[in-house]
C-alpha positions, 0 to 999 in steps of 0.5 A: 500500500505504502509504495503504491500511494507514494507512486501516486502522490509523486505522479500527481506532484510531477503533473502539478510541477509541469503545469506550474512550469507552464503557468509560470511561463505563460502567466502575466500580471499587468502592472501599470505604474509610474516608476522613479528610481528613488529611495524611500523612508518609513511607513505611516499607517494612518489609512481610512477604509470604506467598503463599496460593494466588493471594493475596499477603498483606503484613503490617506492625505499625503503629508505636506513635506518633501516627497523626494525619494518617498514611496508607499508599499502595499502588500496584496494577497489575491487582490486587484489594485488601483491607486489614485493620487489626486484623482489620477490613476498612478498604479494598477495590478490585475490578472491576465484576461481570460486566463486559467488563473484568476488571481494576480497572486501575492504582490508587494506593490510599490508606488513611488511618489513625486514632489507634486504629490505632497498634500494630495489624497491617495486612494487605494481601490482593492478588489478581492479576486475571490469572494471569501478574501479580504484585504489587509492593511499592510501599508508601508510609507518611507524610503524603499531601502528602509521599507525593504529592511523592515519587511525582511526584518519582520520575516527573517526569523520565520525564514530562518525557521522555515529554512532550518526545517527544510535543511533538516528534511534534506539531512534526514533524507541523506541519513536514510539513503546513505546511512540506513540504506535498506530495511523498513526504517529507510521508508519510514525516515524517508517519508518523514524527511519528505514531509519535513522538506515539503513543510519547510518549502511551504513555510518559506513561501508563506514568509512572503520574502520570496514574493518581495523578491519575485512579485506576482510570481505564480511559481511561488503560489503554485508551489505553496499549494502543491506542498500543502496538498501533498505533504499530509500523505508522507506524514500519514505514511510515516505516522502509521508505523508508530501504531500497532494497527499501522496496516489498517486499511483506514490509513490507506483510505485516507491517503487515497482520498487525498490523492483523489483530492489532489488530482481533482484540484489539479484537473479543475485548475488545468481546465480553468473551471476553478483554480487552486485557491478556490478549491483549497477547502477540499484540502482543508477537509482532507486535513480534518479527516486526517486529524480525525483518523489520527485521533481514532487510531490513538484512542484505539492504541490506548484501549488495545495496546500500551502506547509506544514511546514514539506515539507518546513523543509524537502526541506531545509534539503535536500538542506543542504545535497546536498550542503555538499555532493557537497563540500565534493566531490569538496574538495576531487577532488581538494585537495585529502583531505577527509572530513566528510561534507556529513556525517554532512549533513545527521546527520543534516537532521536526527536530524532536521527531527527527532525533527520535527516528534516528534513536529508534533506528539505532536501537533497531540496528543494535538489536539486529546486530545482536540478533545476527550475532546470536544467530551466527553463534546458534548456526556456526561451529565455534572451533572451525567457523563453518556451519553446525548440525543445527544449520545442516538441519535447517538447510536440508529443509530448504532443498525444495523446488517446484516440479515443472510437470506436477507443479508440486514441491519436491526435493531437488537432486542432491548428493550428501557426503559424510566425513570422519577424521581418522586417528583424531583420538590418537592425535589427542591422546598422544600429542594433546587436544591442541593438535587435535583441534588443529587437525579438525581446523585443517580438515574443515578448511579443506572441505569448505574450499571444495564445497564453497562454490555449489554446496555447503559443509558442516561440522556435525560432531567431534570428528564428523563432517557432512556436506551436500551439493547439487547432483549433476553427475557421477563424474562431478562426485568423483571430481570432488573426492579427487580434490579432497584426496589431493588436498589431503596429500598436500597437507601430509606433504607439509607434515603433521604429527599424525597422517591426515586421513578422512573417511568419505561416504556419499549417497545420491537422493533417490525418491524411491529409496529415501522415504525420510527425505535427505535424512535417509540419504544422509544415513546411506552416506553415513553407512558408506563412510563407516564401511570405508573407515572400518576398511581404513582401520583394518589396513592400518592394523595389517600395516602395523602387524606387518611392521612388527613382523619385519622388526622381529625378523 
């Protein structure tokens, strides 16, 4: 589900970006103004406002002072604007006629003043592009440089916070791709990183500093809408991993609904029926749906399971976001002062949850290492480093394949070898267990070398070894035995305290004979090996007897 949803929202994002690029290069807002390259000073907000139908009129009598290098800067958000000074139109902002975009976007409008404007009445006629929009009284009066400094200063903290959130997202994405690399944690951290990056980009666009640099840019407007539409999906995909019921269909349903809403909004924008601003309510409904699902899942988690550390931390961070956002709105409502409290809440969330994700991954990584260590100890012979009897039993169960004719699983063609070290007891009794262990290691190295390519070797007892290989032909079996004899001869040529000798037996799996599976094959191989070991002992006794006779003579 997660990969499917991810593909969908990235596909929608790609389409949205393509359309954004098209609109950016084809959209033109119309600004008619008289321009003079003059400096400006500080802003005076003393504006009178009256409403005439859909039009908001702001009036002010310009002071009787030198207007040299003075200007008025007014911020509009989805507004048409006409500015009159002394009854003459000196500035106009409007959208392109018959275009798919109904708004001139967000714009910082600069009206440069002249000496002849002193004492005249300035009228700003503001018409909202949308019926549910209302203009704001963001007028600045003064020199251009001072106004620019004031605007940037008021928003610089928001920009720093938004930029930090974006960089944190990129850092987590880098961590997931180049440090975590694989496993479920990669997807979890990547989804959180994508959410953080989208949140940061959206927050940067909301500071309106970019709008000051690029006035009336549809790119900024569209990017803001795209980020707001899409970022809930990676957040939900990340969040669901915290819950025991993370595989519940409810998570997926929410994501699919959001994908559908994104598609509908983009299509309506493309065909020119409704633009993104007019369909924003659909995304707000989706966000409310997401909040409801998270509450439902959290309540279910409390009732059915003990809350995990991540759920607890996430809940606390969400409360911090809610409180900081409510405080920011309340302060702006009662004092008209904009604060970065909401951005600080989001940065707190990204920072804390990012650290929590890294800690969780490190804990899981440590657990995985311990698990791998325990598994290696459980399935590996400590002395030789090759697999042990437990591993042999597990691996024999895996020698199954699908029969092409019957389409039923059956044991694959396999040859099982059994080995026993001759004279190991003699080596231990005469020279000590240190040499006995060396004997075992040498034998294990030889067997591992022979069966490393297409099979596997195991130590299943003190001096007993077993191996298997895919059965191809009798010649292949003979070749392995010849290789074993050559390597043993090489060990004896180098010299050891006793003669290195390994008794070998093998058997090929036969479905008609081996009713007990490969274990039956193993018993037949063991019988052959035992017979050859007995022959070796008889030959050794005969050689010893012959040697004694020669000494007597």
